[in-house]
LOGUDREN-684668 format. One line per 4 residues: number of its first residue (from 0); their letters; for each residue x, y, z of C-alpha. Coordinates in nm, 4 decimals, m for minus. Layout:
N
NUM = A = X/Y/Z | ...
***
This chain:
258
0 = MRFP = m6.8503/1.9668/m5.3576 | m6.6342/1.7590/m5.1233 | m6.8283/1.5990/m4.8378 | m6.6735/1.6640/m4.4921
4 = PYHW = m6.5164/1.3543/m4.3323 | m6.6791/1.1666/m4.0469 | m6.4582/1.3201/m3.7774 | m6.5602/1.6723/m3.8828
8 = WRTV = m6.9260/1.5871/m3.8219 | m6.8363/1.4161/m3.4955 | m6.6377/1.7200/m3.3814 | m6.8969/1.9820/m3.4739
12 = FFLI = m7.2157/1.8048/m3.3680 | m7.0961/1.5896/m3.0781 | m6.7601/1.6887/m2.9367 | m6.7963/2.0687/m2.9327
16 = PAIS = m7.1421/2.0524/m2.7638 | m7.0079/1.7988/m2.5121 | m6.7045/2.0118/m2.4282 | m6.9312/2.3165/m2.3955
20 = VYTI = m7.1378/2.1316/m2.1363 | m6.8240/2.0209/m1.9483 | m6.6948/2.3784/m1.9528 | m7.0186/2.5363/m1.8295
24 = VLGA = m7.0847/2.2831/m1.5520 | m6.7313/2.2462/m1.4203 | m6.6548/2.6148/m1.4795 | m6.9576/2.7128/m1.2708
28 = LSIA = m6.8486/2.4770/m0.9907 | m6.4962/2.6162/m1.0094 | m6.6109/2.9781/m0.9930 | m6.8472/2.9027/m0.7049
32 = SSLF = m6.5702/2.7262/m0.5136 | m6.3556/3.0405/m0.5257 | m6.5924/3.1932/m0.2675 | m6.4619/2.9556/0.0012
36 = DRHG = m6.1385/2.8135/m0.1454 | m5.8870/3.0980/m0.1666 | m5.6054/2.8755/m0.2948 | m5.8073/2.7374/m0.5875
40 = HFAH = m5.7443/2.3702/m0.5065 | m6.1035/2.2665/m0.5787 | m6.0965/2.4699/m0.8996 | m5.7887/2.2769/m1.0057
44 = GCAR = m5.9754/1.9534/m0.9382 | m6.2469/2.0786/m1.1737 | m5.9813/2.1554/m1.4351 | m5.8377/1.8038/m1.4077
48 = AWSW = m6.1833/1.6496/m1.4407 | m6.2566/1.8759/m1.7404 | m5.9301/1.7696/m1.9020 | m5.9925/1.3991/m1.8445
52 = LILR = m6.3476/1.4230/m1.9837 | m6.2263/1.6003/m2.2980 | m5.9580/1.3394/m2.3608 | m6.1972/1.0527/m2.2917
56 = TTGV = m6.4708/1.1927/m2.5140 | m6.2278/1.2641/m2.7972 | m6.0709/0.9194/m2.7741 | m5.7236/1.0320/m2.6684
60 = RVAV = m5.5095/0.7853/m2.4728 | m5.2169/0.9384/m2.2854 | m4.8969/0.7493/m2.2028 | m4.6692/0.9133/m1.9459
64 = DGLD = m4.3027/0.8559/m1.8712 | m4.0959/1.0130/m1.5924 | m4.3435/1.0972/m1.3146 | m4.1054/0.9247/m1.0739
68 = RLTP = m3.8550/1.2030/m1.1439 | m4.0736/1.4510/m0.9544 | m4.0923/1.5043/m0.5778 | m4.4425/1.5551/m0.4298
72 = GITY = m4.4843/1.8874/m0.2548 | m4.2149/2.0695/m0.4536 | m4.3099/2.3766/m0.6570 | m4.1919/2.3469/m1.0178
76 = IFVA = m4.1975/2.5460/m1.3370 | m4.3041/2.3037/m1.6098 | m4.1850/2.4061/m1.9570 | m4.3518/2.2266/m2.2498
80 = NHQS = m4.3626/2.2362/m2.6266 | m4.6960/2.3410/m2.7762 | m4.8456/2.1360/m3.0600 | m5.2210/2.1589/m3.0101
84 = HYDT = m5.5090/2.2840/m2.7971 | m5.4999/1.9335/m2.6491 | m5.1620/1.9875/m2.4814 | m5.3215/2.1503/m2.1763
88 = PVIF = m5.5740/1.8689/m2.1091 | m5.2917/1.6164/m2.1488 | m5.0691/1.7959/m1.8959 | m5.3429/1.8763/m1.6454
92 = SSLP = m5.4792/1.5218/m1.6429 | m5.1337/1.3643/m1.6145 | m4.9442/1.5664/m1.3524 | m5.0552/1.5228/m0.9879
96 = FQLR = m4.9614/1.8793/m0.8940 | m5.1531/2.1979/m0.8294 | m5.0942/2.3662/m1.1653 | m5.1450/2.7197/m1.2888
100 = IIAK = m5.0827/2.8399/m1.6418 | m4.9272/3.1580/m1.7747 | m5.1754/3.2657/m2.0415 | m5.2203/3.5565/m2.2769
104 = ESLA = m5.4428/3.8331/m2.1445 | m5.7094/3.7803/m2.4136 | m5.8079/3.4447/m2.2598 | m5.9363/3.6271/m1.9524
108 = RFPV = m6.2201/3.7719/m2.1637 | m6.3672/3.4325/m2.2578 | m6.6952/3.3608/m2.0753 | m6.6732/3.0826/m1.8124
112 = LGWH = m6.3232/2.9704/m1.9150 | m6.1705/3.3125/m1.8552 | m6.3639/3.3555/m1.5312 | m6.2433/3.0140/m1.4112
116 = LRRG = m5.8817/3.0960/m1.4959 | m5.8882/3.4325/m1.3229 | m6.0731/3.3116/m1.0118 | m5.8534/3.0006/m0.9984
120 = GHLF = m5.5343/3.2034/m0.9658 | m5.3871/3.1623/m1.3135 | m5.1463/3.4256/m1.4390 | m5.2303/3.6490/m1.7357
124 = VDRR = m4.9674/3.8353/m1.9350 | m5.0169/4.1204/m2.1794 | m4.7699/4.0206/m2.4495 | m4.7638/4.3718/m2.5955
128 = RPNR = m4.6783/4.5391/m2.2628 | m4.5413/4.2759/m2.0235 | m4.4727/4.4019/m1.6716 | m4.1856/4.1853/m1.5470
132 = DAIL = m4.1935/4.3148/m1.1880 | m4.5679/4.2532/m1.1553 | m4.5350/3.9061/m1.3088 | m4.2505/3.8153/m1.0718
136 = RRWR = m4.4530/3.9318/m0.7711 | m4.7424/3.7131/m0.8872 | m4.5076/3.4166/m0.9388 | m4.3779/3.4513/m0.5842
140 = ALVS = m4.7327/3.4656/m0.4495 | m4.8152/3.1421/m0.6320 | m4.5002/2.9788/m0.4962 | m4.5939/3.0751/m0.1413
144 = DGLS = m4.9196/2.8842/m0.1948 | m4.7314/2.5761/m0.3191 | m4.8547/2.6093/m0.6777 | m4.6574/2.5020/m0.9843
148 = LIIY = m4.6589/2.6813/m1.3205 | m4.6912/2.5666/m1.6809 | m4.5172/2.7615/m1.9564 | m4.5399/2.7082/m2.3316
152 = AEGT = m4.2072/2.8697/m2.4063 | m4.2583/2.8826/m2.7850 | m4.5336/3.1370/m2.7252 | m4.7801/2.9756/m2.9670
156 = RSPD = m4.8764/2.6388/m3.1140 | m4.6426/2.4848/m3.3677 | m4.7828/2.4879/m3.7237 | m4.5741/2.1898/m3.8349
160 = GHVA = m4.4839/1.9933/m3.5212 | m4.1292/2.1246/m3.4923 | m4.0338/2.2826/m3.1618 | m3.9668/2.6510/m3.2251
164 = RFKA = m3.7109/2.8615/m3.0398 | m3.7996/2.9171/m2.6738 | m3.8541/3.2778/m2.5674 | m3.6085/3.3879/m2.2994
168 = GSFL = m3.8384/3.6125/m2.0938 | m3.9955/3.3334/m1.8890 | m3.6567/3.1812/m1.8163 | m3.5263/3.5116/m1.6825
172 = LAIE = m3.8186/3.5164/m1.4404 | m3.7524/3.1520/m1.3501 | m3.3900/3.2328/m1.2620 | m3.5003/3.5297/m1.0519
176 = AGLP = m3.7648/3.3195/m0.8747 | m3.5131/3.0398/m0.8089 | m3.7572/2.7622/m0.8981 | m3.6593/2.4233/m1.0459
180 = IVPL = m3.7561/2.3830/m1.4110 | m3.9040/2.0576/m1.5425 | m3.8903/2.0125/m1.9218 | m4.1983/1.8385/m2.0652
184 = TVIG = m4.2233/1.6855/m2.4114 | m4.5717/1.6422/m2.5595 | m4.5880/1.4104/m2.8601 | m4.8815/1.3247/m3.0843
188 = TRRV = m5.1397/1.5913/m2.9995 | m5.1117/1.7337/m3.3537 | m5.2675/1.4076/m3.4721 | m5.5685/1.4907/m3.2537
192 = MPKG = m5.6105/1.8543/m3.3580 | m5.3347/2.0469/m3.5366 | m5.3279/2.4242/m3.5470 | m5.5812/2.5674/m3.7920
196 = RLRT = m5.8044/2.2576/m3.8249 | m6.1597/2.2360/m3.6913 | m6.1591/1.8576/m3.6609 | m6.0427/1.6167/m3.3949
200 = EPAD = m5.9473/1.2528/m3.4299 | m5.8783/0.9833/m3.1688 | m5.5063/0.9202/m3.1150 | m5.2421/0.7903/m2.8769
204 = VALI = m5.0238/1.0665/m2.7348 | m4.7249/1.0754/m2.5017 | m4.6044/1.3039/m2.2244 | m4.2388/1.2734/m2.1210
208 = VHDP = m4.1365/1.4282/m1.7887 | m3.7645/1.5033/m1.7874 | m3.5342/1.5502/m1.4886 | m3.5782/1.8811/m1.3029
212 = IAPP = m3.3141/2.1475/m1.3678 | m3.1962/2.3783/m1.0896 | m3.1697/2.7345/m1.2225 | m2.8318/2.9057/m1.1899
216 = TLQA = m2.7845/3.1072/m0.8723 | m2.7170/3.4589/m0.9950 | m2.7562/3.7873/m0.8104 | m2.8219/3.9871/m1.1275
220 = PTIR = m2.9236/3.7487/m1.4087 | m2.9159/3.8882/m1.7602 | m3.1057/3.8073/m2.0778 | m2.7934/3.6219/m2.1934
224 = DAKA = m2.8225/3.3897/m1.8915 | m3.1904/3.3369/m1.9718 | m3.1162/3.2557/m2.3363 | m2.8546/2.9991/m2.2347
228 = LAQR = m3.1051/2.8273/m2.0033 | m3.3770/2.8444/m2.2701 | m3.1481/2.6755/m2.5229 | m3.0613/2.4014/m2.2744
232 = VHAI = m3.4269/2.3282/m2.1971 | m3.5212/2.3482/m2.5658 | m3.2651/2.0800/m2.6528 | m3.4104/1.8473/m2.3877
236 = VSTP = m3.7720/1.9069/m2.4907 | m3.7222/1.8873/m2.8664 | m3.5033/1.5763/m2.8906 | m3.7806/1.3184/m2.8260
240 = VTKL = m4.0094/1.4951/m3.0749 | m3.7702/1.4038/m3.3543 | m3.6726/1.0607/m3.2193 | m4.0030/0.9117/m3.0969
244 = PDDR = m4.2658/0.8404/m3.3677 | m4.6125/0.9830/m3.3072 | m4.7767/0.6421/m3.2943 | m4.5248/0.4366/m3.0914
248 = FSGL = m4.4922/0.4897/m2.7197 | m4.3673/0.1510/m2.6029 | m4.2695/0.1416/m2.2385 | m4.4834/0.4392/m2.1372
252 = QEVK = m4.7639/0.4046/m1.8862 | m5.1183/0.5013/m1.9778 | m5.2647/0.7629/m1.7486 | m5.5837/0.6831/m1.5564
256 = AP = m5.8660/0.9063/m1.4440 | m5.7578/1.1747/m1.1913
***
């Protein structure tokens, strides 16, 4: 019988219990804060601390390029590729914005995590029966509170590291909402924890923030318009994945504690 490697033991008996403690403690603080913080700003601070602790405990160092391309106080739609469960901690710990995610409805049923997401103002979507009008109304409510959104436009984690085709639905909503789109490229998180593997390993990862894109001004945008925008953003996001090696991020700045 093959003996499990060291990092499997470390993940199962150290990292998972540690993350569980982080989730329970910070999730409880986040949920409690929703009683007096309607906008969820304190809850987002808990999420950033949770993300930083997970990365630190796992041994993940994040290098970031392009933060100077963003304007503080602007509401953005951040569109990223999705390689690993670690993408979200990387993005949350690196971007100094009030962020909310668009997540599948099933996440809302998870104890503590789901409660934190729902009370913190994150947006849930039923992928089987998406209600575009309701989603757009929720997007506009988030915008009025100065909150930015994160979208994983592939819809799921990549099994092989390649950036799959971006789904057009979110881009149609982005055009209708009139919000600037910021492409994000996450590189190296598959080395930490790829899809389908219950084992984490320390690694250097990179987050590249590309120039914001103004959506086209259209009175009646169509799915064809959304597909064209999705293809444009996909090309920007996917290019560094193929050009920048997983273990070389020269010139990028390591992110510090939030």
